[in-house]
C-alpha positions, 0 to 999 in steps of 0.5 A: 962722454969719457969718464964723465958719463956713459951713454947707452942707446935704449930702444924699448921698455923691455930693454929698460926692464932688463937693464934694471936688473943689471943696474946697481947705482940707480941714483946716478941714472938718467934717461935722455929723450930728444925731439924724435923720441929717441932715448939713451941712458946716461949714468953720470954724476951731478957735475956732468949733468950741470955741464950738459944742461947748464944748470946750477947746483942749487936747482939740481939739488931740487931733484935729489931723491935724498932731499925732501923738496916740495913739488916745484916747476922752475923756469930758468934761462935754458931749462925747466926744472920739474919736481913732481912726486916721482917725476924728477926731470930737466926739460930743455928746448930739445931734450928731456932728462928724466931721473931714475928711469928704472923706477916702476912709476917712471917707465910708463912716463918714458913710453909716453914721452917717446910717443908724444915728443915727436911732432904728429905723423899727420904733419910729416905725411902731409909734407910728403904729399905736398907735391901730389896734393898742393892744396894740403900745404895750407893744412900742414902749415896750420898744423905746425902753427897749432903744434906745442913747443917741445918743452910744452909737450914734455911738460904736458906729459909730466903733468898728465902723468902726475895728475893721473897718478894722484887721481888713481891713488885717490880712487883707490883710497875712496874704494877703501875708505867708504866700505870701512866707514860703513862698517864702522857705523854698523859696528863700532869696534877697536878693529874698525876704529883702528882701520879708519884711523890708518885710512884717515892718516893715509888720506891726510898724506895724500891730501898734502901731496895733491895740495902741493901740486895744486899750489904750484900750478896755481902759483904759476897761473897767477904769475905771467912772468913765471909762465914766460920763463917756461917758453924756452923755444921762444927764448932761443928764437929771440936770441937767434932772431937777428940771425938767418936760418942759414946762420943758425948754430949746428946744434939748433938746426939738428932738429928736423922741424927746427927750420919751420919752428924758427920762423914761427917762434920768431914771429911770436917773439917779435909780436910779444916783444912790443906788447904784453907777454903772450902766455895764453898757450901755456896758460890754457895747458896749465889751466886744464891740469889745474882743473884736473888736480883741483877735481882730485882735491875736491874728491879728497875734500868730500872724502874728509867731510864724509869721514868727519860726518861719520865721526860726528855720527859715531860721537852721537851714538856714543853720547846716546849710549852714554846717556842710556848708561846714565839713565840706567845708573839713575834707575839703579840708584833710585832703587837702591835708595828705596831698598835702603828705606826698606832696610831701615824699617827692617832694622828698626823692628829687628832691634832687641827692644821691647815693642808693643807690636811684638805682642798680641798683634799678629797682623802687625807684620803684614801691615808693616811690610805693606806700608814700607813697600808702598812708601818705597815705591812712592819714593821711587816714583817721585824720584823718576817723576822729578828726573823726567820733569827736569829732562834728566831721563827720556819720557 
């Protein structure tokens, strides 16, 4: 591409990992995958990408890793802009541009795109055996009818990758949270409380990420017009339907299967142009992954409820301990009051004032001690009985 960008063919993930060590400016790196699963590295700036896929700067800015944009699936005239966590891609009717191909989370997606973007081998094998087995032709045609358009195959790989990624993060969080909560219930300590606090913060962040993806899929499912915008092949077929296959542009005929797809998509486009919009194929695809991401959301909701229940249990335990401390304080206060009464009696008899009991009454000390002890014990039992009657202490 001259000074705009550099295209380097890529054959396997091993070469990608080797190139990772040589790359320094990852932010400008893209990988292009065509309908055959063949890929090439594109080191280009945003203006080159805008000219290549005919996208405006506002939509391309959504894929900027330096900017924080929520999860988005946008359908434009000729492209689908995909921003799902680490998956930042531009999907056209015959090409996928994926940003940051050297990222560890992106490399498996590239391998999956290479495997699933080409049409099934069974279709090509069936086409090769048509001459020997004419009866197979009907099965081949039915296989083509059931084949997803290129953009939907790429979209499915991205949705499957992001749903699996978030579900894996959820399972990892579950494996950490449940033991931490069980340990906290058995022993309340600052270390366990701090550990649960960090896990709860991580769960909140993960819940927000899953919620964004779920909301985006739900918004697409609720709007048929938005889903219709994602039918790139149908738009191309509708634009070229007045023209015969032989008069189609060269770039449109470059696909080995585009000849068979033009008539099929043109028929679907003509059928839907007269009636309601047919988005059942995409709707079924989105519903499948919406159910998966909704299941992940339910796991996080269950996890949050378990954390809330554990917090309630911990609070109940703390309240119980606090009540026990209050009861202990009540007992100690009651004992202090009784001892203070005993001290008053001792203070009275200890005063330097003439008293008849101090002379010729050897039994006076014994009876004073006994009567003062009985009085103090009676006062203590009276206080405890009153507290139990009012429900201040347990029975």
